C-alpha positions in Angstrom: 87.8 134.6 84.3 89.7 132.4 81.9 88.4 129.0 80.9 90.6 125.9 80.3 91.4 127.1 76.8 92.6 130.5 78.0 89.6 132.4 76.8 88.4 135.3 79.0 84.8 135.0 80.1 83.7 138.5 81.2 81.3 139.1 84.0 81.9 135.9 86.0 83.7 135.2 89.2 87.4 134.5 88.8 89.9 132.1 90.5 88.8 129.0 92.5 85.7 128.6 94.6 87.5 129.5 97.9 88.2 133.0 96.5 84.7 133.8 95.5 84.2 135.9 98.7 87.7 137.4 98.8 91.1 136.3 100.1 93.3 137.0 103.1 96.2 135.3 104.9 94.0 134.3 107.8 91.4 132.9 105.5 94.1 130.9 103.6 95.3 129.4 106.9 91.8 128.5 108.1 90.9 126.9 104.7 94.1 125.0 104.5 93.8 123.6 108.0 90.1 122.9 107.5 90.8 121.0 104.3 93.4 118.8 106.1 90.8 118.2 108.8 88.1 117.3 106.2 90.4 114.6 104.7 91.1 113.3 108.2 87.4 113.2 108.9 86.7 111.5 105.5 89.4 108.9 106.4 87.3 107.7 109.3 84.7 106.4 106.8 86.8 103.2 106.4 85.6 99.9 105.1 88.2 97.1 105.2 89.0 95.2 102.0 89.7 91.5 102.5 93.3 90.7 101.8 94.3 94.4 101.3 96.0 96.8 103.7 94.1 99.7 101.9 90.6 100.3 103.1 87.8 102.0 101.2 87.5 105.5 102.5 86.1 108.9 101.6 89.6 110.4 101.5 90.1 110.7 97.7 86.8 112.6 97.3 87.9 115.0 100.1 91.3 115.4 98.6 90.1 116.2 95.1 87.3 118.5 96.3 89.9 120.4 98.5 92.2 120.8 95.5 89.5 122.1 93.3 88.1 124.5 95.9 91.4 125.8 97.2 93.6 125.8 94.2 97.1 124.3 93.7 99.1 125.9 96.5 96.6 125.7 99.3 95.3 122.3 98.2 98.8 120.7 98.1 99.7 122.4 101.4 96.6 121.0 103.0 97.4 117.5 101.9 101.0 117.9 103.0 99.8 119.0 106.4 97.4 116.1 106.6 100.2 113.6 105.8 102.8 115.2 108.1 100.5 115.6 111.0 99.3 112.0 110.7 102.9 110.7 110.5 103.7 112.8 113.6 100.9 111.3 115.6 97.5 113.0 114.9 95.2 110.0 114.7 93.3 110.9 111.5 94.6 108.3 109.0 92.1 105.6 108.0 90.4 104.1 111.1 91.9 106.7 113.5 95.5 105.5 113.0 98.7 107.5 112.9 102.4 107.0 112.3 104.3 106.1 109.2 101.8 104.1 107.0 104.2 101.6 105.5 101.9 100.1 102.8 99.9 103.2 102.0 102.4 106.1 102.0 102.4 106.2 98.3 98.7 107.2 98.3 99.5 110.1 100.6 102.2 111.3 98.1 99.5 110.9 95.4 97.1 113.0 97.4 99.6 115.9 97.5 100.3 115.7 93.7 96.6 115.2 92.8 95.5 118.2 94.9 98.0 120.4 93.2 97.1 119.3 89.7 93.3 119.5 90.3 93.8 122.9 91.9 95.8 124.2 88.9 93.2 123.0 86.4 90.3 124.2 88.5 91.9 127.7 88.5 91.8 127.5 84.7 88.1 126.6 84.7 88.1 122.8 84.5 85.7 122.5 87.5 83.0 124.7 85.9 81.6 122.3 83.3 80.5 118.6 84.0 82.6 117.0 81.2 85.7 118.9 82.1 85.2 118.0 85.8 84.8 114.3 84.9 88.0 114.3 82.9 89.9 116.1 85.7 88.7 113.8 88.4 89.4 110.7 86.4 92.9 112.0 85.7 93.5 112.9 89.3 92.4 109.4 90.5 94.8 107.8 88.0 97.6 110.0 89.5 96.9 108.8 93.0 97.0 105.2 91.9 100.2 105.8 90.0 101.9 106.7 93.3 99.9 104.4 95.6 99.9 101.0 93.7 103.7 100.7 93.0 104.5 101.8 96.5 102.1 99.1 97.8 103.9 96.6 95.7 107.3 97.6 97.0 106.3 97.9 100.6 104.5 94.6 100.8 106.7 92.6 98.4 103.6 92.0 96.2 104.2 91.8 92.5 102.6 94.6 90.5 99.6 92.7 89.1 98.7 91.6 92.7 99.1 95.2 93.9 96.8 96.3 91.2 94.2 93.8 92.3 94.6 94.7 96.0 95.2 98.4 95.7 93.2 99.6 92.8 90.4 97.3 91.4 88.3 97.1 94.6 88.0 100.9 94.7 86.9 101.6 91.2 83.2 101.6 91.9 83.6 104.0 94.8 85.7 106.2 92.6 83.0 106.4 90.0 80.5 107.4 92.6 82.8 110.1 94.0 83.5 111.4 90.5 79.7 111.6 89.9 79.2 113.5 93.2 82.1 116.0 92.4 80.6 116.5 88.9 77.4 117.6 90.5 78.8 119.7 93.3 81.6 121.7 91.6 79.8 122.9 88.4 76.7 123.4 90.4 78.5 125.6 92.9 79.9 127.7 90.0 76.4 128.0 88.4 75.0 129.2 91.7 77.8 131.8 92.0 77.4 133.0 88.4 73.6 133.5 89.0 74.3 135.5 92.2 76.9 137.5 90.4 74.4 138.5 87.6 71.6 139.2 90.1 
């Protein structure tokens, strides 16, 4: 295994979490479709935000978790599948909706990019230590907002400061909680695998 600085760490599982028990084409398809479904399921946890077309959901947590577990290619593919299927009619966008999400399409693009980035850094070891995981999750959330908030402004004719207030600020507390949860889950899962590997 190589860590985020490129150093080889002998005697530990390599790759991302999804590959800890091997890899095959069938497994890749199942994991990719399953990750898309997980995001769709998390999107059903939707709390409306007054004055904003963007609800509070569990999507971002599922997106970033999928990217870290699956790696860049499968993570991004899963998010692309989620977005494309929802646009084509699968009712698994927030609140069971489907079709082209005019105001929130930028967040979907951000999901694809963030899953790829998180997956790449996870493959280099950034999901194995809490501080690295925190930094990675913060960075990935920023990426999602960099795509989502300007799109929200353009799609709704809000000015950018209003879009920030409507499409970013109300979600920060939830993001902190999701980051804390990921920081416990991902390094904890690797610690468990490393202990099993040594046993």
